[in-house]
N, C-alpha and C positions, 0 to 999 in steps of 0.2 A: 861242549856244554849246552844243554837246552834248558831254557826257562819257560815255564808254562803258567799262564793265568787261566784257571779252570773254574767253570761253574758246573756243579753236579747236584742232583737232588738228594737231600739228606732225609731219611725217614725220621731220624732223631729230632730234627728241627721242623719237619713238615714243610720244607720249602727248599728253594735253590740256595746252595751255600758256596761261597768263594773259597778258592784254594790256590796258593802259589806253590809251584813245584820246581825243583832244580834236579835235573837228572844228567849224569855224565853221558856224553855221546862220543867225544873224541879227545884223547889226551894230547895236548899241544906239545911241540918239541921241547919247550923250555921246562916241562915237567918230566923229561926223561923218557917219554913213551914213544918217541918216533912218530907221533901223529896217528898211532894205531887206535882203532875204536876200542872203547871199553867193552867188556863182556859181563853180563849179569850172571847169576842174580846178585843184585846190589844190596848192601846193607842200607838200612833206612833210618833216618832221624826225623821225628815229628817235632818241630820247633814251635813253641807257643809265644805269643806276644804278651805285653803287659797291659795294665789297666789303661783304658782310653785308646788302645792301639787297634791294629787290624792285621790282616794276613800279609801285607807288603812291608811291614816294619823291619823285619830281619834283612830283607833284600836292600832296603834303603839305608839302614843304620849300620850294617856290618859288612864284612868281606865274605859273607857266607857263600856266595857264588864261586869265588875263587877257591875257598877252602873245601867246598864240596868236590870240586874238580881235583884238587891236590890229594884228597883223601879217598877218592873213588867211592863216594857215598851219595845216595839220593836223599834229598831233603824236602820235606813237605810242611807247609806253613798254613794252617787253617785260621779262620777268624772266629774268635771266641766272645766278641762283644765285651761287656764288663761283668760277665757272670762267673769268673773264677773257675771256669771249666767244670762247673757242677751242674747236675740235672736240675732244671727248674720246672716242676710239674705245674705251677700256677700259670706259666706262660706256654706250657707245652714245648719248651726248649731244652732238650736233653743233651747238654754239651759234653757230659762225661760219656754218654752213649755215642755221640758223634766221634769222639777221639778213639774210643776203644772198640767200636764196631764199624760204623759207616766209613770212616777214613781208612781203616785197615783193609776192609773188604774192597773198597773202591780202588785204592792205590795198588793193591796186589793184583787186582783184575786187569788194570790198565798198564802197569809197568812191570819189568822183570825184576821183582824183589824177592829176596830170601824170606822165607816164612819162619825161620828159626828165631826163637826169642833172643838168643845171643846176638843176633844181627839186627834187632829191633830196639830202637832207643827213643825215649821221649824226653824232651828238654824244654827249657824256657827261662825267661827272666822275669823278676818281680811277680806280678800276678801269674804269669806263665810259669814261673819257677814253682809256685805253689801248685798250679795245675799239673805240672809234670810230676811232682812228688806225690800228690794225692792219687792221681790216676795210675802212675807207675807202680806205686805200692799196692793199690787196690787190685790191679790187674798185672801182677808180676808173672802170670802165666803167659802174657803177651809180650810185655816189655822186659827185656833182660838187662837194660841199662837206663839210668836216669841222670840227666844233667840239670842241676838247679842253680841258677845264677841270681844272686840278690833276691832269693825267694821270699815272698811275703807270707811267712809262716806265723800267723797271728793267733796261735793257740792261747797264749796268755792274755793278749789284748781282748780277744773276743769273749773269753770266759768271764772277764770282769766288766764287760761293756754293759752299760745301763742307759735307758732312755734319758735324755737330757744331758748326757755326757758327750759333748761334740767331738767329731772326728774331722781332721783336716781334709779327708778324701771324700767322704760321703755321709749322708745323714744316717741316723740309727735305723730308720726304716729300711734302708738299703741292705744293711747287714742282716737284719731279721729276714728279709725276703730272700737273700742269697744263701745264708748259712743256717737259717732257722733260729730258734731261740738261742741266743748267745750263751746262756747258762748251761745249755745241753751240748755245746760244741765239744768240749774236752771229753775224750774217750769215745767219740762217735767215729763213723767211717769217713768223716771229713777232716779229722784231726791227724796230721802226718805223724805225730808222736804215737798215737794209739795204733795206727796202721803198721808202723815199723815194729812195735812190740808184738802185735798180733801175728805177723809173719814169723817172728822168732818163736813165739809160743806154740804156733801151729805147725812149726817145722816145714813151712812151705819154701819154695825156691826164692832166694833173696836176689833182688836185682843189684847189679853193680851200681854204685852211687857216687857221683861227683858233685860236690858242693863248693861254691866259691862266693865270697862276699867281701867287698872292700871294707877296710877299717873305718872309713869315713862315710860309709853308706848308711842311709836311714834304716835299712833292714839288718844292720850288723848285729844288733842286740838279739834279734829274733833268730838269725842264722847261727850265731855263736851258741845260743841256748840249745838249739836243735843239735848242733854238732856235739856239745857236751852230753846231751841226753843220749844220743846214739852211742857214744863211748860208754856211758853208764850201763846200757842194756846189752852191750857187746855186738852192735850192728856195724860190721865192717864198712868203711867208706873212705873216700878221699875228701879232705877239706882244705881249701886254699883261701888265704886271707890277703895280707899285704895292703898297700895303699890303694885306694880307689873309692869312687863315689857311685851314686846310682845313675849311671850314664852309659852311653854306647862305647866310650873309650874302654871301660872296664869289661863290658860284655863281649866286645869284639876280641879283646885280648884273650879272654878266658874261654870263649867258644873254640878258639884255635887250640888252646891247651886241652880242652875237653875232647876234641876230635883226635888229638895225638894220644890222649889217654885211651880212647876207644881202640885206636890202632894197636896199642900195646896189649889190650885184652885179647886180641885176636892172634897174637904171636904164640907159637907152640911152646 
């Protein structure tokens, strides 16, 4: 297993961007491979961090290095600042373009990755769970699978947000800067509910979708609402709940379950 700390120039950001990568190199004996080298092309998972995090969070908070080795999968973890992985034309920081273009092009040029959408997954937790949903649904031609853990799906909250109504996370001006006019969020291409409905209406390829959120999580109401909405419109997905809070104990457990789920999708 090789872990890379990479700096590469991103046209979407107009600057050097950090990236943490985990790529299988050799299967250790205790994984049943006899120490033989892995052979590509590898399936890829692009994992996104949460609010106030960075590209090394998954490596420090979870067992993703060991899990990548066990499941023979390459994992790439970019830095998204606090921008919810949306394009920010005011700052010239196009984070959606970073995920859906720059990262895909760079990682496929450097590493032996499969280019099939079925082998390409986007995932994340909290803010990163939203980013995975939004960009995975928007670009289902690239991403065949989405993993969203404790996703910050704030459709209802943003739609009713008004100036002077405080948020425990950030001021009203932050949400306006990041998402635009809150009153115009619902039904836009930043709304995961609207994006899921549009894929069905337009009969476009649907990504396989894995959602998980603990019953004690601060995002539980949002994620349960999204799960119920997907059921209403007939969007097939996996939803797991159970006990759990908004922390690494839950995300570590469920990224392992999600990778097992991915393995099952690849069985004939």
